[in-house]
N, C-alpha and C positions, 0 to 999 in steps of 0.2 A: 762767194768765197770759193768758187770752183777752181779759180786759179791757184790758190794756195793748196787745196786738196790735190790738185794735179801735179804739184811740185814746181809750178812756174813762179819762181821767187824773185828773179832779178828784174828791176824796173829802172829805166833811165828816163829822166825828165830833162828836157832842154827848154828853157824859157827865155827866148831872146827878147830884149827890149829894143824897140825901134819906133820911128815916127809912124803915125797912123797911115800915111799914104803908102807905106811900104809893107803893110800887113799882108795884103794879098800876094805880093811878090814873094814874101817869105814862104807862104803856104804853097805857092806854085813851085818854088824850088824844091821844097821837101817832097812834093808829089812826083817830081821827075825821077825820084829814086826807083820808081817802078813798083812791082808787086812785092809787098812785104813777105808774102808766102814763099818767095824764092830765096829768101835769106835764111840760111841754116840757123836754127835756134831762136829766131824771132817769131813770137807767137801772135802778137797783135800790135798795131799802131793806132793811136788816137791823136788827132790834132784838135786842139782847143783854141778857139779864137777869142781873145780878150775883147770885151764889149767896148772898151775905150779905144781900141785900135792899136794899143802899144805893146801887146804881147801875143805870142803864139806859143802854146805849150805843145811840144812834140813828145808824147808819152809812149814809150816803147816797152812792151812786156816781153822779156827774154826768158827762155827756158832755164838759164842759169847765168851767173856772172861770167863763167868761163865762155859760154856761147857769145856773150856780148863782147868780151875781150878778143876772142878769135875773129869775130866779124870786123871789129874795129881795126885789128892788125892786118887782115888779109883781104878785105873787100874795098877796092878803090872807090866804089860809088859812095861809100860812107864818108871818106875823106873829101871827095868832091862836093858832096852836099854840105858838109860842115863848112868848107871854105867859102862856098857861095852864100850860105846863110850869114856867116861872119862878115862878109862884104856888105850885106844889107842892114845889119843891126848895129846898134850902138853898144850893146852889152848883152852877153849871153852867159847863162848860168847852166852848167851841166851837173846834175847830181844823180847818184845811184841810190835807189831805195829798195827796201824789202817789203813785200805785201804782207800785211798783218791782218788776220781775221778779226772781225768785230764781235763774233759770237761763237 
């Protein structure tokens, strides 16, 4: 729960649905965004590969919702990656969550 203690509260999860043969291509496109440490306010990125091949979860931990909104509005790489992923997937769900401590 160090993330919550440190005030890192905004989390965005993108879970695209795609055909299994496109899973690696989705991962590769997301990786082309470069070093997550170079994006202001972005603390961490985790990619989760669905074992059935139909999902990739792109979990991004942001310093705040405001940092997420600023990056989305002002960094062309985010729009480019989103457009490329949307071209590969059949359905994408983007949600914003708050980290909640369990103890």
